[in-house]
Backbone bond lengths (Angstrom), bond angles and torsions (degrees), N, CA, C in turn:
res aa  C-N    CA-C-N  psi(-1)  N-CA   C-N-CA  omega(-1)  CA-C   N-CA-C  phi
1 X - - - 1.446 - - 1.537 109.51 -
2 X 1.295 116.08 145.07 1.468 121.54 178.30 1.521 109.95 -65.90
3 X 1.347 116.24 145.24 1.457 121.20 178.94 1.515 112.65 -98.99
4 X 1.354 116.07 -24.04 1.454 121.31 -178.04 1.517 108.89 -146.17
5 X 1.320 115.73 135.61 1.464 121.45 174.36 1.525 106.87 -121.55
6 X 1.330 116.18 129.48 1.464 122.23 -176.63 1.525 109.09 -114.09
7 X 1.328 115.62 133.68 1.459 122.28 178.46 1.522 109.80 -123.91
8 X 1.322 115.59 151.82 1.457 121.94 165.28 1.524 105.58 -89.09
9 X 1.316 118.30 147.43 1.463 120.31 -179.52 1.530 111.21 -79.60
10 X 1.329 116.24 -64.66 1.465 120.61 -175.47 1.519 111.93 -73.34
11 X 1.314 115.40 123.77 1.456 120.67 177.67 1.519 113.05 86.66
12 X 1.333 118.31 -4.01 1.466 121.36 177.74 1.523 109.63 -122.55
13 X 1.322 117.26 -67.36 1.464 119.92 177.46 1.527 111.88 -78.59
14 X 1.311 116.32 -27.66 1.465 121.35 -179.16 1.523 108.78 -148.29
15 X 1.335 116.64 154.15 1.465 117.89 172.39 1.530 109.15 -59.04
16 X 1.309 116.97 153.06 1.462 121.63 -176.30 1.523 112.18 -50.92
17 X 1.345 115.16 128.68 1.471 124.85 177.72 1.531 112.84 59.37
18 X 1.336 117.49 25.17 1.459 122.21 178.11 1.521 109.67 -122.29
19 X 1.313 115.75 163.88 1.458 120.99 178.88 1.522 111.28 -78.50
20 X 1.338 114.83 153.96 1.462 118.94 173.34 1.522 107.66 -66.10
21 X 1.326 116.69 146.80 1.452 118.60 178.16 1.532 109.40 -81.16
22 X 1.330 116.01 171.88 1.459 121.75 -175.48 1.535 111.75 -60.82
23 X 1.331 116.38 -40.84 1.468 119.88 -179.48 1.533 111.22 -65.17
24 X 1.336 117.56 -43.94 1.463 121.40 179.64 1.523 110.40 -63.62
25 X 1.337 116.92 -42.67 1.470 120.57 178.71 1.526 110.32 -61.14
26 X 1.317 117.29 -42.23 1.463 121.45 179.41 1.529 111.34 -65.65
27 X 1.335 116.93 -44.12 1.468 120.54 179.06 1.529 111.51 -65.68
28 X 1.325 116.81 -39.20 1.462 120.47 178.22 1.533 110.10 -64.60
29 X 1.320 116.36 -42.10 1.463 120.73 177.66 1.533 110.41 -61.98
30 X 1.327 117.22 -43.04 1.469 121.13 177.23 1.527 110.49 -61.59
31 X 1.330 116.99 -43.35 1.470 121.82 -179.89 1.527 111.05 -61.18
32 X 1.336 116.76 -37.04 1.463 120.92 178.68 1.533 111.81 -64.39
33 X 1.311 117.42 -19.42 1.451 121.27 175.35 1.519 112.53 -77.65
34 X 1.343 116.70 -9.21 1.469 121.54 -175.06 1.524 112.47 -115.77
35 X 1.332 117.47 -40.55 1.461 121.56 -168.53 1.529 110.63 -147.92
36 X 1.342 116.19 158.96 1.464 121.97 172.98 1.531 108.51 -67.35
37 X 1.332 116.57 142.00 1.459 122.06 179.38 1.527 108.25 -131.79
38 X 1.318 116.03 139.56 1.465 121.79 172.86 1.524 107.83 -124.81
39 X 1.323 115.60 142.86 1.465 120.87 177.43 1.523 107.14 -127.22
40 X 1.322 115.33 129.83 1.467 122.44 -178.58 1.523 108.82 -120.66
41 X 1.321 115.79 151.15 1.459 120.87 175.89 1.526 109.03 -161.90
42 X 1.303 115.92 161.96 1.458 120.82 175.60 1.515 112.31 -76.86
43 X 1.324 116.92 -15.55 1.454 121.52 -177.44 1.519 113.21 -76.42
44 X 1.314 114.92 169.26 1.464 122.40 -179.48 1.531 110.63 -81.64
45 X 1.344 115.59 172.49 1.458 122.58 179.76 1.532 111.25 -52.91
46 X 1.332 117.61 -42.04 1.469 121.17 -177.90 1.526 111.79 -60.02
47 X 1.334 116.87 -31.95 1.464 120.45 177.38 1.530 110.23 -63.67
48 X 1.328 117.60 -41.64 1.457 121.52 177.54 1.526 111.23 -63.89
49 X 1.340 115.68 -42.09 1.466 119.13 179.30 1.522 111.24 -58.84
50 X 1.324 115.84 -47.30 1.463 120.10 -176.13 1.518 113.14 -75.29
51 X 1.324 116.78 -45.13 1.455 120.67 -172.97 1.520 114.33 -80.64
52 X 1.334 118.33 -28.50 1.453 119.00 -172.29 1.525 113.55 -130.04
53 X 1.329 117.79 -56.92 1.463 120.51 -170.24 1.527 113.42 -63.08
54 X 1.307 117.32 -34.56 1.470 120.06 179.36 1.527 112.11 -68.40
55 X 1.322 117.56 -10.78 1.465 122.29 -179.25 1.531 112.37 -103.76
56 X 1.330 116.79 -0.70 1.464 121.05 178.70 1.518 110.22 -105.49
57 X 1.348 117.11 145.53 1.464 118.38 174.42 1.530 110.29 -62.09
58 X 1.298 116.47 139.29 1.469 120.47 179.48 1.531 107.78 -88.88
59 X 1.336 114.33 83.77 1.458 119.42 -178.06 1.527 110.23 -134.82
60 X 1.310 116.88 -173.78 1.459 123.54 -174.70 1.526 112.74 -61.61
61 X 1.317 118.74 -23.30 1.473 120.81 179.71 1.522 112.23 -62.94
62 X 1.315 117.69 -23.98 1.467 120.54 179.37 1.525 112.06 -62.96
63 X 1.338 117.36 -19.09 1.468 119.83 177.49 1.526 111.55 -66.10
64 X 1.336 116.79 -15.01 1.470 121.12 177.87 1.528 111.92 -96.84
65 X 1.329 116.91 8.46 1.467 121.64 -177.62 1.525 109.96 -112.22
66 X 1.316 116.83 127.72 1.465 123.46 173.84 1.521 108.35 -111.15
67 X 1.321 116.08 137.00 1.464 122.16 -179.56 1.519 108.11 -114.96
68 X 1.360 115.96 129.73 1.467 121.92 -178.90 1.535 109.50 -124.96
69 X 1.346 116.85 83.31 1.464 119.58 177.82 1.527 111.95 -72.85
70 X 1.303 114.30 173.38 1.466 124.17 176.59 1.526 111.79 44.64
71 X 1.327 114.59 54.67 1.475 123.29 176.34 1.529 112.84 59.55
72 X 1.313 116.73 31.85 1.455 120.50 177.50 1.512 114.81 84.31
73 X 1.319 118.00 8.63 1.465 119.61 178.94 1.525 111.67 -81.21
74 X 1.336 116.07 -6.04 1.461 121.69 173.53 1.526 107.67 -130.21
75 X 1.337 116.01 155.00 1.462 120.38 -177.94 1.521 109.09 -140.64
76 X 1.341 116.24 123.24 1.451 122.50 -179.22 1.522 110.25 -121.38
77 X 1.342 116.38 141.47 1.454 121.39 172.95 1.523 108.95 -135.72
78 X 1.330 114.43 158.09 1.456 121.81 -176.11 1.523 110.14 -107.27
79 X 1.327 116.50 133.35 1.466 121.52 168.13 1.532 105.23 -117.98
80 X 1.317 117.31 -83.87 1.467 120.97 169.13 1.522 109.81 -109.22
81 X 1.331 115.01 -9.65 1.463 123.41 174.13 1.528 107.10 -153.59
82 X 1.329 117.04 167.87 1.465 120.70 179.52 1.521 109.39 -77.88
83 X 1.312 115.97 131.09 1.469 121.75 178.45 1.519 109.64 -125.93
84 X 1.337 114.48 138.28 1.461 120.59 175.16 1.524 107.51 -82.59
85 X 1.339 116.43 120.74 1.459 120.43 179.86 1.521 111.53 -89.35
86 X 1.320 117.38 -33.18 1.462 119.50 173.77 1.516 110.57 -158.64
87 X 1.319 114.38 162.42 1.455 121.85 178.02 1.526 108.06 -149.39
88 X 1.316 116.28 120.66 1.474 122.36 176.65 1.520 107.79 -94.76
89 X 1.315 116.84 91.19 1.459 121.06 -177.13 1.522 110.76 -102.31
90 X 1.331 115.14 146.96 1.456 119.96 174.53 1.524 109.66 -69.35
91 X 1.315 116.29 145.26 1.460 120.48 170.63 1.532 107.23 -76.19
92 X 1.321 117.07 167.78 1.467 120.89 178.18 1.533 110.38 -59.21
93 X 1.341 117.66 -40.92 1.468 121.21 178.79 1.530 111.04 -63.74
94 X 1.325 116.79 -41.82 1.469 120.09 179.25 1.524 111.23 -64.78
95 X 1.331 116.83 -41.18 1.467 120.61 177.36 1.525 110.19 -60.22
96 X 1.344 116.38 -45.70 1.465 120.28 179.19 1.525 111.33 -61.53
97 X 1.333 117.41 -40.37 1.466 121.32 178.87 1.520 110.52 -61.04
98 X 1.324 116.83 -45.55 1.471 120.93 -179.25 1.520 110.24 -64.91
99 X 1.332 117.39 -49.03 1.467 121.06 -178.03 1.528 110.49 -61.74
100 X 1.318 117.46 -45.92 1.470 120.38 179.85 1.526 111.51 -64.34
101 X 1.331 117.52 -38.85 1.468 120.81 177.90 1.522 111.13 -64.36
102 X 1.323 116.40 -41.76 1.462 119.63 178.30 1.527 111.44 -65.49
103 X 1.325 116.28 -42.33 1.470 119.55 177.69 1.531 110.70 -60.75
104 X 1.323 116.10 -42.83 1.461 120.52 179.23 1.532 110.66 -64.31
105 X 1.324 117.14 -41.77 1.462 120.66 -179.72 1.527 111.30 -64.89
106 X 1.330 117.14 -41.62 1.460 121.06 178.90 1.523 109.98 -65.47
107 X 1.334 117.23 -42.71 1.469 120.91 178.93 1.526 110.55 -63.09
108 X 1.336 116.79 -39.90 1.464 121.23 -179.69 1.527 111.03 -69.92
109 X 1.333 116.64 -35.73 1.466 120.84 -177.10 1.514 112.38 -69.90
110 X 1.316 117.65 -22.75 1.447 120.09 176.78 1.517 113.00 100.40
111 X 1.333 115.75 176.12 1.463 121.11 -171.50 1.530 114.22 -67.27
112 X 1.333 119.30 -22.59 1.467 117.74 -178.30 1.519 112.52 -66.75
113 X 1.340 118.51 -13.66 1.468 120.57 176.37 1.520 111.45 -83.35
114 X 1.349 117.83 -14.61 1.457 120.57 178.88 1.528 110.84 -71.50
115 X 1.312 117.39 -26.96 1.460 121.45 174.60 1.520 107.80 -118.33
116 X 1.304 116.04 161.93 1.465 119.19 -178.21 1.526 109.31 -72.82
117 X 1.331 116.99 123.30 1.457 118.68 177.81 1.526 110.55 -69.72
118 X 1.271 116.80 151.02 1.467 122.64 177.24 1.523 107.89 -91.56
119 X 1.331 116.52 97.08 1.453 120.90 -178.94 1.515 109.82 -73.38
120 X 1.286 116.42 144.37 1.460 121.94 171.21 1.520 106.30 -113.24
121 X 1.341 116.46 119.51 1.453 119.60 179.66 1.520 108.84 -68.98
122 X 1.343 114.87 131.41 1.458 119.98 -178.29 1.522 111.77 -113.42
123 X 1.324 117.29 -1.04 1.467 120.74 -179.55 1.513 111.56 88.82
124 X 1.310 116.46 160.66 1.473 124.34 177.68 1.524 113.00 54.09
125 X 1.339 117.64 37.78 1.460 120.36 176.49 1.513 114.20 72.42
126 X 1.326 118.38 21.71 1.462 120.50 178.59 1.525 109.85 -115.29
127 X 1.323 116.35 160.28 1.464 123.09 178.39 1.527 108.57 -137.99
128 X 1.319 114.95 157.16 1.452 121.25 175.02 1.521 107.95 -124.03
129 X 1.327 116.92 128.05 1.453 121.47 176.03 1.520 109.57 -83.66
130 X 1.345 116.93 154.80 1.464 118.80 175.56 1.527 110.37 -54.85
131 X 1.306 117.09 137.88 1.453 122.10 179.53 1.520 113.51 87.10
132 X 1.330 117.45 -7.90 1.466 120.71 177.79 1.526 108.42 -100.38
133 X 1.305 115.61 146.73 1.455 118.99 176.95 1.521 111.92 -103.12
134 X 1.319 115.99 -21.23 1.454 120.57 -175.89 1.534 109.78 -108.39
135 X 1.331 116.83 131.69 1.461 119.01 176.52 1.519 109.31 -83.33
136 X 1.328 115.96 155.09 1.452 120.89 179.43 1.529 108.57 -143.63
137 X 1.339 117.48 164.72 1.469 119.21 -179.48 1.518 111.40 -57.18
138 X 1.343 115.98 145.44 1.455 121.88 -176.94 1.523 111.59 -53.61
139 X 1.318 119.02 -42.43 1.462 122.10 -174.79 1.526 112.81 -59.63
140 X 1.315 118.98 -27.72 1.466 119.92 -178.89 1.524 111.99 -77.84
141 X 1.326 117.96 -12.88 1.462 120.83 176.87 1.517 111.69 -79.50
142 X 1.327 117.34 -25.04 1.451 121.47 -174.05 1.515 110.74 -93.90
143 X 1.313 117.03 96.76 1.450 124.21 -179.96 1.526 111.56 45.47
144 X 1.320 118.06 69.95 1.459 121.45 -173.85 1.525 115.02 -58.43
145 X 1.322 118.69 -28.06 1.465 118.82 -179.46 1.522 111.60 -115.94
146 X 1.326 117.32 20.81 1.459 122.50 -175.51 1.524 111.76 -73.26
147 X 1.319 116.43 132.58 1.461 123.52 173.42 1.518 107.46 -143.49
148 X 1.333 118.31 142.60 1.455 120.67 175.89 1.521 108.79 -67.73
149 X 1.312 114.50 144.37 1.456 120.31 -178.21 1.525 110.19 -75.18
150 X 1.275 117.24 93.79 1.461 127.12 175.54 1.531 115.35 29.25
151 X 1.326 116.33 53.91 1.463 119.74 175.08 1.520 108.13 -78.76
152 X 1.307 116.07 127.30 1.458 120.25 179.07 1.522 109.42 -71.23
153 X 1.332 117.90 141.14 1.458 118.98 179.06 1.521 110.96 -64.35
154 X 1.335 115.27 144.39 1.457 120.39 -179.34 1.515 109.85 -99.25
155 X 1.326 117.18 143.64 1.456 118.57 174.41 1.522 109.23 -69.02
156 X 1.319 116.54 146.30 1.450 121.08 179.24 1.526 110.21 -71.43
157 X 1.321 115.45 142.23 1.452 120.00 177.49 1.518 108.29 -92.55
158 X 1.303 116.30 117.77 1.458 119.22 178.76 1.515 109.38 -83.21
159 X 1.354 117.97 153.53 1.462 120.69 -177.00 1.523 113.80 -54.88
160 X 1.344 119.52 -32.00 1.454 120.09 -178.28 1.527 112.32 -72.80
161 X 1.332 118.40 -18.34 1.463 121.68 177.90 1.524 111.62 -100.69
162 X 1.308 116.95 -6.25 1.454 120.46 -170.20 1.517 112.13 -91.10
163 X 1.305 113.32 170.21 1.457 120.38 177.60 1.520 110.66 -65.02
164 X 1.312 116.01 137.80 1.465 120.61 175.47 1.509 110.57 -119.32
165 X 1.327 115.79 22.45 1.461 119.81 179.12 1.522 108.73 -66.83
166 X 1.336 117.21 133.53 1.459 119.23 177.80 1.514 109.98 -71.71
167 X 1.320 115.47 154.25 1.456 119.54 175.14 1.509 108.50 -73.37
168 X 1.294 114.49 154.74 1.467 118.73 -179.47 1.500 110.76 -91.83
């Protein structure tokens, strides 16, 4: 038998940026009676509260539920309340590096990135931009020469070194 089942929130347990429906909440609650469950999403903790947790009974089964907001860079577990076990946050310097790199990439890519391009689907995972005659793989449309400006790798924060402040 499986020991852990992991779900994405948006587009799996619920439509994107919407709440889980009553049936999904009931099935998830039933599943928590059998196995550990983790739910991950790109959204923040508040998104989980609104879209999922407010629709589940607040009972002992929540101790089998792990929440991983912001693409797993945060980790929450329930005992008698939800507690943040760790958070991998960017430093101010890292944030500036990312923002400046993105600004540079957008400036280099030209003005068509300032507005949403009108993609033409060409099939087989390719797209054609307006003014182009040849389609190419989707990944080459998204900042084809983009690289982060020499950001040094950060050591991983283990849960024993991380913040254990409860959420408010």
